[in-house]
N, C-alpha and C positions, 0 to 999 in steps of 0.2 A: 457553664457559659457557652456559647453556643458560636462556634464561627462559618461565614460561607465563603468555601472554596469554588465557588463556579465564576463566570464571567458571561453575562446573554449581553447581546445588544438589542435595542429598540428603536427603528426608525419611524417616525411619523412625517410627512413631506404634506406641506401646506401651499396652498397656490390661491393669491391674492393680485386681483388689477384692480385698479380703479383711477380714473381720469378725473383732472380738474374742469376740464371745459372741451367740449366736441368741435371739430374742424368742419365745417361746410364747405368746402373750396375744393372742386375735382380740374379738371382739364376740360370738363362740360359746364361751368359755370361762365354764363356769359357777365358781362359787366365788373365790377369790383364788389369784392368779397368784404366783408367787417373784417377787421385788422383781429387778429386773435391769436392765443396763445394758449397749445391743448397740450396738455403734460399725463403721458398716461405711465402708470406706474405698476409692475409687475414684478412682483414677489415671489419667490420661492423658499420655504423657510424648512429646514430640515433639522427635527431634534434625533438625538441619538443618545441612548440610555444605555451605560455601560454600568455593567452589576461585576462590586470587587467585594475582596473579603472584609475590605474596612469601613466600604461605603458607597456611594454611587456618584456619577461623574454624568451630568448632562451637557452636553455639547448641544449649540444653538448656533448653525448655519443659517445664514440670509443672504440668499442671492438676489440681489433688487439691478432691474432693465429698467430705466427710466427715457424715454420717447419722447423727448418735445416739439412738438410741430409749429412753428410760427407761420400764424400770416401778413403780409402786410403790402401797404400799397406803394408801389416805389414809382416815381415821374421822372417822364427822358427829360422836361425843359420844352424849350420851344425848340423843334428838329430844325426849323427854317433861321435860325439864326448861325451864323456861320461861327459865331463864339462856341457854339454849344459841339465843333466838330461831326454834324452830320452831313451838312451841305456847304461849297463854297460859297463864296461872296455873290457872284451870278446869281443862284439859287434862293436867295433869300427873301424873305418877306416883305422888305422894303421896298419893293420894286423899283428898284433904279435899273435893274435889266429886266429886257424878256425873258420870258420862262420857255418862251415857245409854244406851240402848240397849232390849233385848226382856225384859219380864215384868219381878217386882216383885224390889225390890231395897233392902237399907238401907248408911247410911251411920254406922255407931257410933263410940263413943271412949272413953276412957278404959278401964279393966278389962273393958270388952264385947270389948276386941280383943285379948283374953289375951296370946298371947306376941308378940304383933307392936305391942307398944307402947302408953303409953296418947294419942297422939293420932288421928287419926281413920281408919280402915279400911274395906274396901267389904267388904260380905256379901250370899251368893246366896240369895234366900230362896224360889225360886221351883219348884216340885216338878212343871212341866210335862214334857211329852217331846215334841219336836218339832224341827225342824231351824234353825237358826238365820241370819241372813241372811248369815254368810259358807259357809253351806253344814254347818254341823259337826250330826250327830244327837244325842239327849236331851240338849235342849237348855231349862233351866226361866229360865234367867236368862242374860243377856249384859252386858258392859259394854263400849261401841264408841267407840275412837278412831281419827280418820280422822287424818294429819301430811301433809303438801305438804311433799318435799323435792327440789323441782325447780331449788334453785340450785345444787344439790350437781352436777349438769350429770355425772350416771351413766351412761356407756356402753359401758361394756365389763365387767360384772357385777361379786359381790363376795359377799357375805353379810350377816344378818342377826342379831345376836343378844339375846338379851333375858335378863333377870334379874328374876324374882318372888320374895317371900316368901308363903306359905300354912300358917293352919292350921285343920287341916280336923280338928274336936271331933268328928265322926257316920261312922263307917268306912264307912254305907251311901252318904254322901252320894260327888258328883265334884266334879270341877274340872279343867278343861284351859286351854290358850293356842291363839291363833291369830294369824298374820299374814296378809296377804296383801299383795302387791307391782303395783303398776298401771305403766302407760306409757300416760299419760291414760288412755284406756277399755280401754284391752287388759293382761288379766289376764299378769303377768310368773309369776308363783309364789303359790303356797297349801301353807302349813303348818300343822297341828295336832299338837300334842303334848299327851296325856293327863297330866298333872300326877299324880294320885291318882283312878283310879278307885274305881266302887263295890263296896263291899267290901273296901276297903282303909284299915288303920286308919294312917295317916302321920303324923296330927297336925302338929306344925310342920316346915316343910321351906321350903330356898330353893332352887330350882330355875333351873337355869342351860343354854341351850341356845341352837342358831339354824338358820338356813336359807337353801342357795345359791340363787343367783342367775346368770342371765347377762343379756348386753344392757343395758338402759338398763330405769330405775325411775324415776317421778315422786312418787309416793305410796305410804305405806307406812299401810295399815289394820290396826290391832292389837286384837282381841276378847278378851276374857275371860271364859269362861263357865262352867257348870255346873248341879247338882240336888241340893234339899234335901230329901230322904227323906223324913224324920221330922217336919218342917217343928219342929225344936226349934231347934238353931243350924247355922245354916246353914256350906258353906267361907267361912273370910273371907283376905280377901288386902289386900297392902300392896307399897309399895316399887317400883315395876313403873319396868324399864330398858328401853332400847331402843336399840341402838347399828348406825350402818349402815356396815362397814367395805366397800371396794369400790378398784376397781382403776382408776389413774389413768395412760396411755400419753404420753408428750410426745418429740416428735420435734424436732428441731433439725441443719438442713442447713446446713453452712457451708463455703465455695467459697474458693480461694484458687489464684493463680497465681504459680509464680515461675518467674524466666529466669534461665540462667548462663551467660555467653561465653566461650571460650576460645578462644585465638589461638594456632596452631602456624606459628613460621614454618621455611619450607622453608629448607635449607643452598644458596643461588641456587650457591654456587664447587663445587655435589658434578659431578666430572667428567659427559660425556654418554653415556658408556660405562655409566657407572651407571645411570642414568639410564634410559638406555633398558632397560638389563638390568631395573629395576625395573618398569618398563612390559610388557615379554613376562611377568613373571609375573604382573602384574592383567590382563593380556588371555586368558591362559592358563587362569588360576583366578578360582573363583568366590569372595568372602568369605561364608563362614555364620556366624552367631552360635549359639554356643551356652552352654551354663552356665558354663564356663571359660573365655569370652570368644570371639573370630571365628578360626576356622579357613580355609584356604585349601581348596577340593577342583577338582581337574580338571574342566574344560570337558569334556564330552562331544562329540567331532566324530568322523563317520559314515565311514570310511575308504573311501577311492575305490575304484571296480573299476572294469574295463574296460569293464563294462557302460554305468552313470554316462557316464564320459568318453565314449565312443560318441554317448549320448543331447545330450550337451551341444555336442558338435561339430556333430552333426545340426540341431540347432536354431539354433546362427550361423549354419550355411552356408545354411539357409531364411534367415535372416533376412537375410543378404548378398546372396541373388538377389533378395532382393523391392525392397531398397533398390536394385541395379544396373539390376531393372526400372523402378522409376519416375524414377530417372535417365536414359535411354535415353527413357523419354516425354516428360521436360522437355525433352531436347536438342532431338527431332524436335517439340514444340511450339514450341519456339524459332528453329528453322529454318523453319519453316510462318510463322513473323511477322515473319523477316529477310525473304526473298522475296518480302512482301505489302509490305512497306516498298520494296525495291529497284525492284519493277516503277513505282508511281508518280514514281521518280527518275530513271529512262530515258526518261519519256514529257518531261518536264520539261528535259532537255538536249535531244530532239528537238525540242525549240519553241524554244528558246533559242537554237538556229542561225541560220538565217533570218532572226531579228530584226539579228543582227549585219552580214549582207550588204546586208541593204535601208538601213543607215546610209550618208548620203551625205555626202561629206569635202568641202571646198574643193581645187580642184584646184590653184590657184595655191599653195598652201601646200607641197602635194604635191610640184610640180613644181621647188619652192624646194629640198627636201628631197632630192630625188632628185640633183639636181647636186652639192648640198655631199659626198652620198653615196656619189659614183658614185667621189669616190677612193680613201675607205678600203673599199671593197667586197673589193680581193685581200686586208686584211688580216684583215677579216672572215669570210672563206671560210676564211682559213689557223686562224682561230681557230676554224672550227666545227668544220674535220677534226680540230683535234686534240680538240674537246671528244669527236667521237664516238669517237676512238680509245681516249680514257681511260674513257670508258661501256662501250665495248668489253672494255677490260681490268679493269673495275670489274664487269661482267657475270660474267666465266668464273669467279670466284672461287666468288659464288654455287652456277654450278653444280657447284664444286669441292665446296664446305660441302653444299649435298644430298646428293651422294653419299657423303661422308663420314657424312653423319648415318642415312641411309638403310640401313645395316650394322646400324647400333645396336640401328634400331628389329627388323632383323630377329633380330639377334641377342638381345634382350631377351625373357625368356621371362614368359608369365603364368601369375600364383601362383594356384595351385588355392584353389579354396574353402574346402577342407580345410585349406589352409597358412595360409590369413588365418585359418580359426577356431581354430587351434591357437595362433598366435598373439598373437590375444588372452585366449586362455584363460593364457597364459604372463603376461601384462602384470597379468593380475589377481592376481597372486602378489605377495604386499609381498615386499620383500627382507628383513624379517626374520624372513620366514614363511619363507621358501626353504628351509631346511635342515630345515623342519618333517619330522618321518616322516609324515605324509599328504602335504603338498607334493613332498616325493622320492616320495612313491609316484606322484603324480597327474602328476609331469613325466615318472615311465618308462613311464607308461602310453602319455600322447598322443606319444610316441619310437616304442613299440612300434605304437599306430595310424596314424601315419605311414607307418611301414612294413609295414605290414598283416602284421602278426606273433603273432595272438594268441597263438598256440602257443608265444610266451615263456615264458607262465606257466604252462603245463603243470608235471605233476611233471617233475623233472629227475635224471639221474643223477647220483648221488655218486660221483665220484671216490675210488677208496681207495689209499692209501699204499702203496707201494711194498716188499714187505719187502727187508731189507738194505741198505736205503738209509741209514740211521742208524748208526753205531756208536759204540762206546763210547770208543774210542779218543779220545786227548789230543794236540796238540803240544806240544812242549816248551816251558819258559821261559813259558808262559802265568799262568802267577798270578805276582802280583805282590805281594810282601808289605806289611804292613799298618805305617804310620809310625807307632809307640805314642804319641811324644810331641806328632807333630803332631795325632795324635786326640785326646788328654788334654788339648793347650791350646785345639781347636776345640772340642766339645763341654763339657768338666770345667768348661774356665773362662768359658765363654760361658755357659753353664747357672748358675753360681755367681753372673755380673754381673746376670743376668737377676732371679734371685731379692731378691737385694740391692735393686733397681731395685723391684720390687713390693712387699716389705716395706717400705721408704721411703714407698711410698704411704700406710700404713695405722698408722703411728708416729704417734703427738701428742707434743709435749712436756708432762708432767706435774710438771716444774717451777714 
């Protein structure tokens, strides 16, 4: 049984981005944009694989950033209606009160408004021919109304739509509609429509149109003007309405993080042989992710050549020589240090000898000891003689041992640096990979390098088969007849049992 006592982490990050619909509406857009919703989803998927002793823990973390952009068309409603809080009653479009402007004007009512109704209306009575405040030529009278719409926060363009009712009784008269949009003091757009030119017998008409703009606007200036040529009944108008349609872009960004953890238990009881095979597969192949899942592709390994192996051996030889030189230098240094230490030790010994001679021992005690030891002297001499003999005997084997060891040193051959290098190269080859094709070739090349037989790899002659060596003759009694009954029981019977076993796995009790 084999256990894994290591932990490894593998992190894989994937960035995904997709949108449901593209938004084509910027500050430079003139007019109204098409209402749309754009959703951009950015996903960063991080997968962490943790290898443990009893299994694998896979943690998948998904960071999702959703950007939703919505484009809508908003309506200001009638900015000339006092109920919408843009203007006061004085400046409403029902023309009950004069807006003010350039040239003479009149505010008739009742039957004097003709087809415009019995309430009040506005009449252009000026016959002058000049340029209006808004830059319109052939102007005799103008009605000007400035409306503040900054509360709408218009920043992405849009359009202004207007409607006006006009009753021109004299065909020689003229009437026009002009609108200017400003962002602060900057003109954003300026548009003029000639409702009824001089010489046109338009009578009573209701006119509708508009002007596109881009960017931001804060103020709308409305100018209605014209000329009364015959000074009889000038152009009449009433019920002026102006609406501002504008683009609004809203962007909402939401983020979410989800984490999913999955544990895969390893089969600890798997035989070591199977585990070794699996490890060999992953060592020789690299997993690559595709649209259809992970596939294994072989890892490319450069085949060894005779030249590469020679270079590797030379490098190892050079390294061995350098190491040997360093060892020799170290030995020389140690010998020098030992010699320096031994010399003072000899001096110390020579100094100690005369000190022993100068010591005076008591004579009386020496005489007593000599008398007592005279009797035992013969025994001591015998023992000393025996000790000397033993020492001589002991010394003889040493000489014999030395003589035995000396031939061995002579017999031992020093390994060449090339042989040492070859051994190191062979040790680097793992036992599992020893029978790999590349390592087999490397082993063969190493053998040839040792034998200095590079010519082994030269093209060799192919041996031809000898003609007539093989014949079609057969030996008698070499054909063994089949046992049909045994074959039936062996193959047909076993196959039937196997099919029954397989079918039994998928049958369900429907009762």
